[in-house]
C-alpha positions in Angstrom: 0.0 0.0 0.0 1.3 3.4 -0.8 2.8 5.3 2.1 1.0 8.5 1.4 -2.3 6.6 1.2 -1.6 5.1 4.6 -0.9 8.6 6.0 -4.1 10.0 4.4 -6.2 7.2 5.8 -4.8 7.9 9.3 -5.5 11.6 9.0 -9.0 11.0 7.6 -9.8 8.7 10.5 -9.4 11.7 12.8 -6.4 10.3 14.6 -5.4 13.7 16.0 -3.9 13.4 19.5 -4.7 15.6 22.5 -2.4 18.6 22.5 -0.2 17.3 25.3 0.0 13.7 24.1 2.2 12.0 21.6 0.8 12.0 18.1 -0.9 8.9 16.8 1.6 8.9 13.9 4.5 8.7 16.2 2.9 6.4 18.7 1.8 3.9 16.1 5.0 4.0 14.0 3.1 5.5 11.1 5.5 8.5 10.9 8.5 6.1 10.7 6.7 3.9 8.1 6.1 6.8 5.8 9.3 8.7 6.6 7.5 11.7 8.1 9.3 13.9 10.6 8.0 14.0 14.1 6.5 17.2 15.5 8.9 19.0 17.8 6.8 17.9 20.8 7.0 14.3 19.7 10.7 14.5 18.9 11.5 15.9 22.3 9.2 13.5 24.1 10.7 10.4 22.3 14.3 11.6 22.6 13.9 12.3 26.3 12.2 9.0 27.0 14.8 7.2 25.0 17.5 8.8 27.1 15.7 7.9 30.3 15.4 4.2 29.2 19.1 4.2 28.1 20.3 5.5 31.4 18.0 3.4 33.5 18.8 0.1 31.7 22.5 0.9 31.5 22.7 1.6 35.3 21.2 -1.8 35.8 23.5 -3.4 33.3 26.6 -1.8 35.0 25.7 -4.0 38.0 24.2 -7.2 36.4 26.0 -7.5 33.0 29.0 -9.4 32.1 32.3 -7.5 31.4 31.5 -6.5 27.8 28.0 -5.4 28.7 29.2 -3.4 31.7 31.7 -1.6 29.5 29.1 -0.8 26.9 26.6 0.2 29.6 29.1 2.7 31.1 29.4 4.4 27.6 25.7 4.4 27.1 25.0 5.9 30.5 27.6 8.7 30.0 26.4 9.5 26.4 22.7 9.5 27.2 23.1 11.6 30.3 25.0 14.1 28.2 22.4 14.1 25.4 19.6 14.5 28.0 21.3 17.5 29.5 21.8 19.0 26.0 18.2 18.4 25.1 17.0 20.0 28.3 19.0 23.1 27.5 17.9 23.3 23.9 14.3 23.0 24.8 14.6 25.7 27.5 16.3 28.1 25.1 14.7 27.3 21.7 11.4 25.4 22.2 9.5 27.2 24.9 6.1 25.6 24.5 7.6 22.1 24.5 8.0 20.1 27.7 10.2 17.2 28.6 8.3 14.3 30.2 9.2 13.6 33.8 9.1 9.9 33.5 9.3 7.1 30.9 6.2 5.9 29.1 4.6 2.6 30.0 6.2 0.5 27.4 9.8 1.5 28.4 8.9 1.2 32.1 7.7 -2.4 31.3 11.0 -3.1 29.4 13.0 -1.9 32.4 10.9 -3.9 34.8 11.5 -7.0 32.6 15.2 -6.4 32.7 15.1 -6.1 36.5 13.7 -9.6 36.7 16.6 -11.2 34.7 20.1 -12.3 35.6 23.1 -13.8 33.9 22.9 -14.7 30.2 19.2 -13.9 30.1 19.9 -10.4 31.3 22.8 -9.9 28.9 20.8 -11.2 25.9 17.7 -9.0 26.8 19.8 -5.9 27.5 21.5 -6.3 24.1 18.2 -6.8 22.3 16.7 -3.7 24.0 19.8 -1.7 23.0 19.5 -2.8 19.4 15.8 -1.8 19.3 16.3 1.4 21.2 19.1 2.6 18.9 17.4 1.6 15.7 14.3 3.5 16.8 16.4 6.5 17.8 18.2 6.6 14.5 14.9 6.6 12.7 13.5 9.4 14.9 16.7 11.6 14.7 17.1 11.0 11.0 13.5 12.1 10.2 13.8 15.1 12.5 17.2 16.1 11.1 15.8 16.1 7.6 12.6 18.0 8.1 12.0 18.9 11.8 10.4 22.3 12.3 12.9 23.6 15.0 16.3 24.6 13.4 18.3 24.2 16.7 16.8 20.8 17.5 17.2 19.8 13.8 20.9 20.6 14.0 21.3 18.8 17.3 19.6 15.7 15.8 21.9 15.8 12.8 24.9 16.1 15.0 23.9 13.1 17.2 23.1 10.7 14.3 26.8 9.6 14.0 26.9 8.9 17.7 23.7 6.9 17.6 24.9 4.9 14.7 28.1 4.1 16.5 26.1 3.0 19.6 24.1 0.7 17.3 27.4 -0.8 15.9 28.7 -1.3 19.5 25.4 -3.0 20.5 25.6 -5.3 17.4 29.2 -6.2 18.4 28.1 -7.4 21.8 26.6 -10.5 20.2 29.9 -11.6 18.7 
């Protein structure tokens, strides 16, 4: 089915979100499917929640993971704390009406809860899988926003972080070897 047709059907079905919520297009993955940029609100929300998940899961991995997982987790924790601080500053200075959510969404909270229940090889395997998914999703989000986001400062920031996110994905892929 044509990507534009899918987008038109979604819009025609009145799938507009409440002002403070994530848009249906981002929540359902429709934006990623059709290659549409997130709104600034959605981009900030997803980037912030992604950072929260990265730091939360990496703090846990620094304790429970094997040696390669712990080393990777330390890098992820440092990098995502930094990007979270940068995002907060950018939003404060250049995206006044946008807010950063105070907590993770339910799906990421559930992923973190699942990790908390695992140990040993099961933990290492699930942490790696979560990192692969999280970084693939982040690359999609940042790529789309870097290409056509509506806030120039956030668009530049997204563009600058893409190589870092791609490197994180390569590092996560290497954990399986």
